[in-house]
C-alpha positions as CSV (number, residue, x, y, z in Angstrom):
1,M,61.6,-39.5,117.8
2,N,59.8,-41.7,120.3
3,I,60.5,-42.6,123.9
4,A,62.1,-45.9,123.0
5,E,64.5,-44.2,120.6
6,L,65.4,-41.5,123.2
7,H,65.8,-44.3,125.8
8,E,68.2,-46.1,123.5
9,I,70.3,-43.0,123.0
10,T,70.4,-42.1,126.7
11,G,71.0,-45.7,127.7
12,Q,74.1,-45.8,125.5
13,L,75.4,-42.6,127.0
14,V,74.9,-43.8,130.5
15,K,76.7,-47.0,129.7
16,A,79.6,-45.0,128.2
17,G,79.9,-43.0,131.5
18,K,78.2,-39.8,130.1
19,G,75.0,-40.0,132.2
20,K,75.8,-36.8,134.1
21,R,75.9,-34.6,131.0
22,E,73.4,-31.8,130.7
23,V,70.4,-32.1,128.4
24,L,69.9,-28.9,126.3
25,V,67.6,-27.8,123.5
26,S,68.7,-26.1,120.3
27,K,65.7,-23.7,120.4
28,D,66.1,-22.3,116.9
29,T,65.8,-25.7,115.3
30,F,62.2,-26.1,116.6
31,T,59.9,-24.5,114.1
32,H,56.5,-25.3,112.7
33,P,54.1,-23.6,110.3
34,L,51.3,-23.6,112.9
35,E,53.3,-21.7,115.5
36,A,51.5,-18.5,114.5
37,D,48.2,-20.3,115.2
38,G,49.3,-21.3,118.7
39,C,51.2,-24.6,118.2
40,K,53.6,-24.7,121.2
41,I,54.6,-28.4,121.5
42,L,57.0,-29.5,118.8
43,P,58.6,-32.9,118.2
44,V,62.3,-33.8,118.8
45,E,63.9,-35.2,115.7
46,I,67.6,-35.6,116.7
47,A,69.3,-36.2,120.1
48,E,73.0,-36.4,120.1
49,L,76.1,-35.3,122.0
50,H,77.2,-31.9,120.8
51,A,80.2,-29.7,121.6
52,Y,79.6,-26.0,121.8
53,E,81.4,-22.9,123.0
54,L,80.3,-21.2,126.2
55,M,79.2,-17.6,126.2
56,D,80.4,-14.9,128.6
57,D,78.4,-12.2,130.3
58,D,78.8,-9.8,127.4
59,G,77.3,-12.1,124.8
60,G,80.7,-13.1,123.4
61,F,82.3,-16.5,123.5
62,T,84.9,-17.9,125.8
63,D,87.7,-20.3,124.9
64,E,85.8,-23.1,126.8
65,Q,83.9,-25.8,125.2
66,K,81.3,-28.1,126.8
67,V,79.7,-31.3,125.6
68,S,76.0,-32.0,126.3
69,L,73.1,-34.0,125.0
70,V,71.3,-31.6,122.7
71,L,67.8,-32.1,121.4
72,F,67.2,-30.7,117.9
73,G,64.0,-30.1,116.0
74,A,62.9,-30.6,112.4
75,A,64.9,-27.6,111.1
76,E,68.2,-29.3,111.9
77,R,67.0,-32.6,110.5
78,D,66.0,-30.9,107.2
79,E,69.3,-29.0,107.0
80,R,71.2,-32.3,107.3
81,I,69.1,-33.9,104.6
82,Y,69.6,-30.9,102.3
83,A,73.4,-31.0,103.0
84,E,73.5,-34.7,102.1
85,Q,71.5,-34.1,98.9
86,R,73.9,-31.2,97.9
87,K,76.9,-33.6,98.4
88,L,75.2,-36.2,96.3
89,N,74.3,-33.7,93.6
90,M,77.9,-32.4,93.5
91,K,79.2,-36.0,93.1
92,V,76.8,-36.6,90.3
93,S,77.7,-33.3,88.5
94,E,81.4,-34.0,88.9
95,S,81.0,-37.4,87.3
96,A,78.9,-36.1,84.4
97,P,80.6,-35.9,81.0
């Protein structure tokens, strides 16, 4: 993702009245093979509004949900690609004689 793409996404959110939402990072989706060698700056692949449950003091979840702009890394992008491919493969196998 580049600055222009992020600007487009955030501009649309501001126009839709969602400009005060928090921006959060889905930390576990940011991985890179060179992290063991010291790579610390990783690219954002997806930025979208995401609903999530809030956690309480004990590490459990509350009944509350919040919607924020969440930045995802390559692991999330790859998982979505694989999920799409699995769906396509299932459709192909179902239509096979």
